N, C-alpha and C positions, 0 to 999 in steps of 0.2 A: 469804626463804621458798622452799621447794622447789617445783618444778613438779610437775604431775600425772605420776605414773609415775616420779618421780625415784628415783635410786639413792643409796645410801650411798657417798660418795666413797672411803672406805678399802677396801671389799671388794667393791663392785659389786652388793651385795644391795639389795633394795627396802626402803625405810623403812616400817616397820609403821604409823607414825603417819600418813604420807601415804596409804597404802593405805586405812586406816580413814576418814580424812577424805574421800577420794574416794567411798567407799561410802556414807557418811552423806549427803554433799551430793547425790549422784545420786539416792539413794533418796527424799530429801525432794522433789526436783524431779519425780520420776516419780509419786510417790503424792500429793503435796500435803499430806502429814502430817508431824508433828514428831518426828524421831528423838529418843530420850531418852538412850540409852547404847549403847556397843559391848559386846556380851556375849562376843564371841570372835573370834579370827582364826586361820585354819588354812591352812597351805601345802598345796597339792595338786599333783599331777603337772603339770597344765597351767595353774596360776595360784594364786589365793587364794580362800578363802571367808571372808567377814566376816558375823558374826551381829549384827544391830542390832535393838534394842527400840524400837518406835515407838508413840507415843500415837495410838490410833485413834478414841477417843471419850471426851470429858470427861464426868464425871458428878459429882453431889453426893451424898454426900461423895466427895472425890477418891480415897479408898481403893477405890472401885468403878469407877474409870476402866477402860476397855478398852484393853489393850495388844496389840501383835502382835510376834512374833519373826520377822524377815525374814532370809533367807540371801541375800547379795549375792555374786555370782561375778565375779571379776576375772581377766583373762588375765595372761600373763607380763609384759606391759608395764604392768599396773596399770589397764587400761581395763575398765569394767563391761561384761560380756557377758550378764548375766541376773540376775534376782532372783525370789524366791518367798516368800510368807508360809508359815512353817512351822507356826505355831500362833497362837491368839488366847486371851487369858485376862484376868481381872480383876487389877488391881494388888493386890499383897499375897497373891495366890493362891500357895499352896505346892505344891511337887511339879511333875512334868511336865518337869523339866530334860532337855535333849537330850544 
């Protein structure tokens, strides 16, 4: 298994799977909430931005659960340098894509 911030041995580039795993794990630790899925990964000039969907509040029925979309920023080494909730919405709500 690769280490945090690991690189692809063939070309020296960061492994997107490891970047996403770092973002998800760190976000869960910082918020105490359960990440559901990675919505996106974007290379930026100074690192990476990972969008993660997080379960914020369980409800009955589960189609009314509250979810949050979080942007997690990683530096060039793959270390988390910040995060912010972008929006909050009910599961199954349509529209509002970023």
